[in-house]
C-alpha positions in Angstrom: 10.8 -26.4 -17.7 10.8 -24.8 -14.3 14.2 -24.7 -12.5 15.2 -26.6 -9.8 15.0 -25.2 -6.1 17.6 -27.7 -4.7 20.5 -28.4 -7.2 23.2 -28.2 -3.8 20.7 -31.1 -2.9 20.3 -33.1 -5.9 24.4 -32.5 -6.3 25.2 -34.4 -3.5 22.6 -37.0 -4.1 24.2 -37.1 -7.9 28.0 -37.5 -5.6 26.8 -40.4 -3.7 25.1 -42.6 -6.4 28.7 -41.9 -8.5 30.4 -43.1 -4.8 28.4 -46.4 -4.6 29.2 -47.0 -8.4 32.9 -47.0 -8.0 32.2 -48.9 -4.7 29.6 -52.0 -6.7 32.5 -52.0 -9.4 35.4 -52.1 -6.9 34.0 -55.2 -4.5 32.9 -57.6 -7.7 36.4 -57.1 -9.3 37.8 -58.0 -5.5 35.5 -61.2 -5.6 34.2 -61.8 -8.9 37.2 -60.9 -11.4 34.4 -59.1 -13.0 32.3 -56.5 -13.2 28.6 -57.7 -15.0 30.0 -59.8 -17.1 32.9 -58.1 -18.2 36.9 -58.1 -17.4 38.0 -54.8 -15.9 41.3 -53.7 -16.9 44.3 -52.3 -14.4 43.9 -48.6 -16.1 40.3 -48.5 -15.4 40.4 -50.1 -10.8 43.0 -47.0 -10.7 40.8 -44.7 -12.5 38.3 -46.4 -10.2 40.8 -45.7 -6.9 41.8 -42.4 -7.8 37.9 -41.4 -7.8 36.7 -42.8 -5.4 39.8 -42.0 -2.9 38.4 -37.8 -4.0 34.9 -38.5 -2.4 35.3 -40.6 0.6 37.5 -39.1 2.9 40.5 -41.9 3.8 41.5 -39.7 7.3 41.0 -41.1 10.5 38.4 -40.5 12.3 37.4 -40.1 16.1 34.0 -41.0 16.8 33.0 -40.7 20.9 29.4 -40.0 22.6 27.8 -36.6 23.8 30.3 -37.0 27.0 33.3 -38.0 25.6 31.8 -41.8 26.0 33.5 -44.9 24.3 30.3 -45.7 22.3 28.2 -43.1 20.8 24.5 -42.6 20.8 24.7 -41.7 17.6 26.2 -41.1 14.0 26.5 -38.3 11.6 29.1 -39.9 7.9 29.4 -37.0 5.4 30.9 -37.4 2.0 32.6 -34.3 0.5 
């Protein structure tokens, strides 16, 4: 098998997919109390929150435009 040309890119995509699965688990738990029809135990919820905090920063974010305007013309969101 040939070596992957963009290994770092694939790792980033994998991390984003994993983050979206954690978000889906927490959303399902919040809205229905289950995930894919199964009850979720508290330790799994805590683990999902912990991992999500590792992936997505909780730091406050300042959004401004290119001239210091309060409305940006474009915005980029970067994961750790």
